PDB file of the backbone (N, CA, C, O) and the ligand in Angstrom, with CONECT records:
HET     ZN  A 101       1
ATOM      1  N   MET A   1      20.218  -0.939 -32.511  1.00  0.00           N
ATOM      2  CA  MET A   1      19.121  -0.486 -32.084  1.00  0.00           C
ATOM      3  C   MET A   1      18.135  -1.584 -31.540  1.00  0.00           C
ATOM      4  O   MET A   1      17.820  -2.521 -32.273  1.00  0.00           O
ATOM      5  N   THR A   2      17.630  -1.472 -30.219  1.00  0.00           N
ATOM      6  CA  THR A   2      16.818  -2.516 -29.570  1.00  0.00           C
ATOM      7  C   THR A   2      15.475  -1.941 -29.209  1.00  0.00           C
ATOM      8  O   THR A   2      15.371  -0.750 -28.918  1.00  0.00           O
ATOM      9  N   LEU A   3      14.518  -2.703 -29.221  1.00  0.00           N
ATOM     10  CA  LEU A   3      13.155  -2.258 -28.920  1.00  0.00           C
ATOM     11  C   LEU A   3      12.993  -2.708 -27.587  1.00  0.00           C
ATOM     12  O   LEU A   3      11.903  -2.401 -27.104  1.00  0.00           O
ATOM     13  N   ALA A   4      13.809  -3.390 -26.799  1.00  0.00           N
ATOM     14  CA  ALA A   4      13.575  -3.732 -25.231  1.00  0.00           C
ATOM     15  C   ALA A   4      14.207  -2.715 -24.424  1.00  0.00           C
ATOM     16  O   ALA A   4      15.276  -2.146 -24.648  1.00  0.00           O
ATOM     17  N   HIS A   5      13.294  -2.535 -23.315  1.00  0.00           N
ATOM     18  CA  HIS A   5      13.567  -1.539 -22.487  1.00  0.00           C
ATOM     19  C   HIS A   5      13.467  -1.936 -21.073  1.00  0.00           C
ATOM     20  O   HIS A   5      12.470  -2.475 -20.593  1.00  0.00           O
ATOM     21  N   LEU A   6      14.627  -1.624 -20.376  1.00  0.00           N
ATOM     22  CA  LEU A   6      14.640  -2.243 -18.963  1.00  0.00           C
ATOM     23  C   LEU A   6      13.868  -1.334 -18.112  1.00  0.00           C
ATOM     24  O   LEU A   6      13.954  -0.113 -18.242  1.00  0.00           O
ATOM     25  N   LEU A   7      12.983  -1.998 -17.090  1.00  0.00           N
ATOM     26  CA  LEU A   7      12.023  -1.333 -16.325  1.00  0.00           C
ATOM     27  C   LEU A   7      12.818  -1.372 -15.004  1.00  0.00           C
ATOM     28  O   LEU A   7      12.926  -2.392 -14.323  1.00  0.00           O
ATOM     29  N   GLU A   8      13.348  -0.217 -14.705  1.00  0.00           N
ATOM     30  CA  GLU A   8      14.136   0.064 -13.511  1.00  0.00           C
ATOM     31  C   GLU A   8      13.229   0.230 -12.308  1.00  0.00           C
ATOM     32  O   GLU A   8      12.231   0.949 -12.349  1.00  0.00           O
ATOM     33  N   GLY A   9      13.610  -0.473 -11.204  1.00  0.00           N
ATOM     34  CA  GLY A   9      12.909  -0.285 -10.039  1.00  0.00           C
ATOM     35  C   GLY A   9      11.651  -1.237  -9.775  1.00  0.00           C
ATOM     36  O   GLY A   9      10.957  -1.196  -8.759  1.00  0.00           O
ATOM     37  N   LEU A  10      11.496  -1.991 -10.719  1.00  0.00           N
ATOM     38  CA  LEU A  10      10.228  -2.870 -10.677  1.00  0.00           C
ATOM     39  C   LEU A  10      11.036  -4.313 -10.288  1.00  0.00           C
ATOM     40  O   LEU A  10      12.181  -4.678 -10.552  1.00  0.00           O
ATOM     41  N   ARG A  11       9.966  -4.951  -9.567  1.00  0.00           N
ATOM     42  CA  ARG A  11      10.467  -6.265  -9.088  1.00  0.00           C
ATOM     43  C   ARG A  11       9.505  -7.370  -9.727  1.00  0.00           C
ATOM     44  O   ARG A  11       8.285  -7.234  -9.809  1.00  0.00           O
ATOM     45  N   CYS A  12      10.203  -8.447 -10.155  1.00  0.00           N
ATOM     46  CA  CYS A  12       9.274  -9.551 -10.830  1.00  0.00           C
ATOM     47  C   CYS A  12       8.436 -10.340  -9.712  1.00  0.00           C
ATOM     48  O   CYS A  12       8.921 -10.882  -8.719  1.00  0.00           O
ATOM     49  N   SER A  13       7.184 -10.300 -10.044  1.00  0.00           N
ATOM     50  CA  SER A  13       6.126 -10.938  -9.165  1.00  0.00           C
ATOM     51  C   SER A  13       6.290 -12.394  -9.109  1.00  0.00           C
ATOM     52  O   SER A  13       5.584 -13.025  -8.323  1.00  0.00           O
ATOM     53  N   CYS A  14       7.186 -13.031  -9.892  1.00  0.00           N
ATOM     54  CA  CYS A  14       7.155 -14.507  -9.942  1.00  0.00           C
ATOM     55  C   CYS A  14       8.484 -14.896  -8.992  1.00  0.00           C
ATOM     56  O   CYS A  14       8.410 -15.663  -8.033  1.00  0.00           O
ATOM     57  N   CYS A  15       9.610 -14.284  -9.395  1.00  0.00           N
ATOM     58  CA  CYS A  15      10.837 -14.776  -8.657  1.00  0.00           C
ATOM     59  C   CYS A  15      11.437 -13.743  -7.655  1.00  0.00           C
ATOM     60  O   CYS A  15      12.390 -13.977  -6.912  1.00  0.00           O
ATOM     61  N   GLY A  16      10.721 -12.520  -7.738  1.00  0.00           N
ATOM     62  CA  GLY A  16      11.119 -11.516  -6.687  1.00  0.00           C
ATOM     63  C   GLY A  16      12.396 -10.634  -6.962  1.00  0.00           C
ATOM     64  O   GLY A  16      12.759  -9.745  -6.193  1.00  0.00           O
ATOM     65  N   ALA A  17      13.064 -10.977  -8.172  1.00  0.00           N
ATOM     66  CA  ALA A  17      14.250 -10.288  -8.510  1.00  0.00           C
ATOM     67  C   ALA A  17      14.100  -8.815  -8.877  1.00  0.00           C
ATOM     68  O   ALA A  17      13.014  -8.508  -9.369  1.00  0.00           O
ATOM     69  N   LEU A  18      14.975  -7.887  -8.728  1.00  0.00           N
ATOM     70  CA  LEU A  18      14.759  -6.397  -8.987  1.00  0.00           C
ATOM     71  C   LEU A  18      15.590  -6.119 -10.116  1.00  0.00           C
ATOM     72  O   LEU A  18      16.658  -6.680 -10.360  1.00  0.00           O
ATOM     73  N   ASP A  19      14.961  -5.088 -10.893  1.00  0.00           N
ATOM     74  CA  ASP A  19      15.694  -4.819 -12.165  1.00  0.00           C
ATOM     75  C   ASP A  19      16.016  -5.605 -13.163  1.00  0.00           C
ATOM     76  O   ASP A  19      17.044  -5.504 -13.834  1.00  0.00           O
ATOM     77  N   VAL A  20      15.013  -6.543 -13.320  1.00  0.00           N
ATOM     78  CA  VAL A  20      15.322  -7.798 -14.338  1.00  0.00           C
ATOM     79  C   VAL A  20      14.245  -7.806 -15.182  1.00  0.00           C
ATOM     80  O   VAL A  20      14.242  -8.705 -16.023  1.00  0.00           O
ATOM     81  N   LEU A  21      13.251  -6.971 -15.174  1.00  0.00           N
ATOM     82  CA  LEU A  21      12.114  -6.792 -16.156  1.00  0.00           C
ATOM     83  C   LEU A  21      12.340  -6.125 -17.460  1.00  0.00           C
ATOM     84  O   LEU A  21      12.706  -4.950 -17.477  1.00  0.00           O
ATOM     85  N   TRP A  22      12.157  -6.757 -18.496  1.00  0.00           N
ATOM     86  CA  TRP A  22      12.322  -5.936 -19.852  1.00  0.00           C
ATOM     87  C   TRP A  22      10.924  -5.598 -20.511  1.00  0.00           C
ATOM     88  O   TRP A  22      10.057  -6.466 -20.611  1.00  0.00           O
ATOM     89  N   LEU A  23      10.778  -4.578 -20.862  1.00  0.00           N
ATOM     90  CA  LEU A  23       9.516  -4.251 -21.588  1.00  0.00           C
ATOM     91  C   LEU A  23       9.999  -4.504 -23.174  1.00  0.00           C
ATOM     92  O   LEU A  23      10.966  -3.934 -23.679  1.00  0.00           O
ATOM     93  N   ASP A  24       9.135  -5.471 -23.862  1.00  0.00           N
ATOM     94  CA  ASP A  24       9.453  -5.685 -25.215  1.00  0.00           C
ATOM     95  C   ASP A  24       8.388  -5.057 -26.166  1.00  0.00           C
ATOM     96  O   ASP A  24       7.314  -5.553 -26.507  1.00  0.00           O
ATOM     97  N   LEU A  25       8.923  -3.861 -26.515  1.00  0.00           N
ATOM     98  CA  LEU A  25       7.831  -3.140 -27.308  1.00  0.00           C
ATOM     99  C   LEU A  25       7.398  -3.691 -28.570  1.00  0.00           C
ATOM    100  O   LEU A  25       6.300  -3.350 -29.011  1.00  0.00           O
ATOM    101  N   ALA A  26       8.174  -4.553 -29.244  1.00  0.00           N
ATOM    102  CA  ALA A  26       7.916  -5.086 -30.398  1.00  0.00           C
ATOM    103  C   ALA A  26       6.753  -5.946 -30.352  1.00  0.00           C
ATOM    104  O   ALA A  26       5.882  -5.955 -31.222  1.00  0.00           O
ATOM    105  N   ARG A  27       6.762  -6.790 -29.139  1.00  0.00           N
ATOM    106  CA  ARG A  27       5.726  -7.784 -28.912  1.00  0.00           C
ATOM    107  C   ARG A  27       4.690  -7.428 -27.904  1.00  0.00           C
ATOM    108  O   ARG A  27       3.664  -8.056 -27.644  1.00  0.00           O
ATOM    109  N   GLY A  28       5.214  -6.081 -27.263  1.00  0.00           N
ATOM    110  CA  GLY A  28       4.059  -5.631 -26.265  1.00  0.00           C
ATOM    111  C   GLY A  28       3.915  -6.377 -24.869  1.00  0.00           C
ATOM    112  O   GLY A  28       2.885  -6.347 -24.196  1.00  0.00           O
ATOM    113  N   LEU A  29       5.018  -7.016 -24.538  1.00  0.00           N
ATOM    114  CA  LEU A  29       5.081  -7.883 -23.370  1.00  0.00           C
ATOM    115  C   LEU A  29       6.149  -7.641 -22.465  1.00  0.00           C
ATOM    116  O   LEU A  29       7.171  -7.128 -22.921  1.00  0.00           O
ATOM    117  N   ILE A  30       6.076  -7.952 -21.139  1.00  0.00           N
ATOM    118  CA  ILE A  30       7.043  -7.766 -20.256  1.00  0.00           C
ATOM    119  C   ILE A  30       7.714  -9.057 -19.852  1.00  0.00           C
ATOM    120  O   ILE A  30       7.008  -9.996 -19.484  1.00  0.00           O
ATOM    121  N   GLU A  31       9.061  -9.172 -19.897  1.00  0.00           N
ATOM    122  CA  GLU A  31       9.613 -10.455 -19.604  1.00  0.00           C
ATOM    123  C   GLU A  31      10.790 -10.235 -18.575  1.00  0.00           C
ATOM    124  O   GLU A  31      11.546  -9.263 -18.550  1.00  0.00           O
ATOM    125  N   CYS A  32      10.799 -11.328 -17.731  1.00  0.00           N
ATOM    126  CA  CYS A  32      11.865 -11.372 -16.735  1.00  0.00           C
ATOM    127  C   CYS A  32      13.053 -12.107 -17.178  1.00  0.00           C
ATOM    128  O   CYS A  32      12.996 -13.269 -17.580  1.00  0.00           O
ATOM    129  N   ARG A  33      14.170 -11.393 -17.099  1.00  0.00           N
ATOM    130  CA  ARG A  33      15.319 -11.862 -17.626  1.00  0.00           C
ATOM    131  C   ARG A  33      15.984 -12.978 -16.611  1.00  0.00           C
ATOM    132  O   ARG A  33      16.931 -13.693 -16.939  1.00  0.00           O
ATOM    133  N   GLU A  34      15.379 -13.010 -15.412  1.00  0.00           N
ATOM    134  CA  GLU A  34      16.057 -13.872 -14.417  1.00  0.00           C
ATOM    135  C   GLU A  34      15.316 -15.263 -14.576  1.00  0.00           C
ATOM    136  O   GLU A  34      15.969 -16.296 -14.717  1.00  0.00           O
ATOM    137  N   CYS A  35      13.910 -15.259 -14.549  1.00  0.00           N
ATOM    138  CA  CYS A  35      13.219 -16.544 -14.332  1.00  0.00           C
ATOM    139  C   CYS A  35      12.585 -16.995 -15.784  1.00  0.00           C
ATOM    140  O   CYS A  35      12.204 -18.143 -16.013  1.00  0.00           O
ATOM    141  N   GLY A  36      12.534 -15.940 -16.702  1.00  0.00           N
ATOM    142  CA  GLY A  36      11.820 -16.142 -17.969  1.00  0.00           C
ATOM    143  C   GLY A  36      10.445 -15.819 -18.109  1.00  0.00           C
ATOM    144  O   GLY A  36       9.890 -15.852 -19.207  1.00  0.00           O
ATOM    145  N   GLN A  37       9.744 -15.442 -16.835  1.00  0.00           N
ATOM    146  CA  GLN A  37       8.506 -15.223 -16.771  1.00  0.00           C
ATOM    147  C   GLN A  37       7.909 -13.993 -17.671  1.00  0.00           C
ATOM    148  O   GLN A  37       8.515 -12.921 -17.649  1.00  0.00           O
ATOM    149  N   SER A  38       6.934 -14.112 -18.326  1.00  0.00           N
ATOM    150  CA  SER A  38       6.489 -13.026 -19.141  1.00  0.00           C
ATOM    151  C   SER A  38       4.934 -12.785 -19.086  1.00  0.00           C
ATOM    152  O   SER A  38       4.135 -13.711 -18.946  1.00  0.00           O
ATOM    153  N   ALA A  39       4.572 -11.466 -19.209  1.00  0.00           N
ATOM    154  CA  ALA A  39       3.336 -11.109 -19.201  1.00  0.00           C
ATOM    155  C   ALA A  39       2.925 -10.155 -20.164  1.00  0.00           C
ATOM    156  O   ALA A  39       3.715  -9.330 -20.623  1.00  0.00           O
ATOM    157  N   PHE A  40       1.642 -10.225 -20.522  1.00  0.00           N
ATOM    158  CA  PHE A  40       1.232  -9.048 -21.673  1.00  0.00           C
ATOM    159  C   PHE A  40       1.016  -7.753 -20.866  1.00  0.00           C
ATOM    160  O   PHE A  40       0.493  -7.791 -19.752  1.00  0.00           O
ATOM    161  N   THR A  41       1.367  -6.768 -21.363  1.00  0.00           N
ATOM    162  CA  THR A  41       1.196  -5.349 -20.744  1.00  0.00           C
ATOM    163  C   THR A  41      -0.414  -5.036 -20.834  1.00  0.00           C
ATOM    164  O   THR A  41      -1.141  -5.514 -21.704  1.00  0.00           O
ATOM    165  N   PHE A  42      -0.808  -4.232 -19.883  1.00  0.00           N
ATOM    166  CA  PHE A  42      -2.061  -3.885 -19.731  1.00  0.00           C
ATOM    167  C   PHE A  42      -2.429  -2.895 -21.010  1.00  0.00           C
ATOM    168  O   PHE A  42      -1.583  -2.072 -21.361  1.00  0.00           O
ATOM    169  N   PRO A  43      -3.577  -2.974 -21.638  1.00  0.00           N
ATOM    170  CA  PRO A  43      -3.831  -2.197 -22.781  1.00  0.00           C
ATOM    171  C   PRO A  43      -3.882  -0.631 -22.559  1.00  0.00           C
ATOM    172  O   PRO A  43      -3.804   0.212 -23.453  1.00  0.00           O
ATOM    173  N   GLU A  44      -4.030  -0.394 -21.180  1.00  0.00           N
ATOM    174  CA  GLU A  44      -4.151   1.069 -20.788  1.00  0.00           C
ATOM    175  C   GLU A  44      -2.784   1.753 -20.955  1.00  0.00           C
ATOM    176  O   GLU A  44      -2.695   2.952 -21.220  1.00  0.00           O
ATOM    177  N   ILE A  45      -1.683   0.916 -20.784  1.00  0.00           N
ATOM    178  CA  ILE A  45      -0.334   1.465 -20.706  1.00  0.00           C
ATOM    179  C   ILE A  45       0.017   1.955 -22.183  1.00  0.00           C
ATOM    180  O   ILE A  45      -0.072   1.217 -23.164  1.00  0.00           O
ATOM    181  N   GLY A  46       0.418   3.256 -22.224  1.00  0.00           N
ATOM    182  CA  GLY A  46       0.929   3.843 -23.386  1.00  0.00           C
ATOM    183  C   GLY A  46      -0.187   4.339 -24.361  1.00  0.00           C
ATOM    184  O   GLY A  46       0.094   4.839 -25.450  1.00  0.00           O
ATOM    185  N   GLU A  47      -1.280   4.199 -23.981  1.00  0.00           N
ATOM    186  CA  GLU A  47      -2.479   4.608 -24.876  1.00  0.00           C
ATOM    187  C   GLU A  47      -2.930   5.915 -24.485  1.00  0.00           C
ATOM    188  O   GLU A  47      -2.885   6.854 -25.279  1.00  0.00           O
ATOM    189  N   GLY A  48      -3.422   6.052 -23.153  1.00  0.00           N
ATOM    190  CA  GLY A  48      -3.816   7.546 -22.735  1.00  0.00           C
ATOM    191  C   GLY A  48      -4.785   8.194 -23.681  1.00  0.00           C
ATOM    192  O   GLY A  48      -4.501   9.310 -24.115  1.00  0.00           O
ATOM    193  N   GLU A  49      -5.778   7.669 -24.005  1.00  0.00           N
ATOM    194  CA  GLU A  49      -6.729   8.294 -24.975  1.00  0.00           C
ATOM    195  C   GLU A  49      -7.482   9.409 -24.445  1.00  0.00           C
ATOM    196  O   GLU A  49      -8.295  10.000 -25.156  1.00  0.00           O
TER     197      GLU A  49
HETATM  198 ZN    ZN A 101      11.349 -13.313 -12.472  1.00  0.00          ZN2+
END
């Protein structure tokens, strides 16, 4: 069981590669498998209050 989810159709804003962004649910961040760039997800995502 993995908590990482591939974000299909999204392009890395750093290296421009497609389909390489993984959503790490455990840490709440997005990481690029190609260049290693990572960014915290926006608080709004997944909350929908
Ligand atoms: Zn990248």
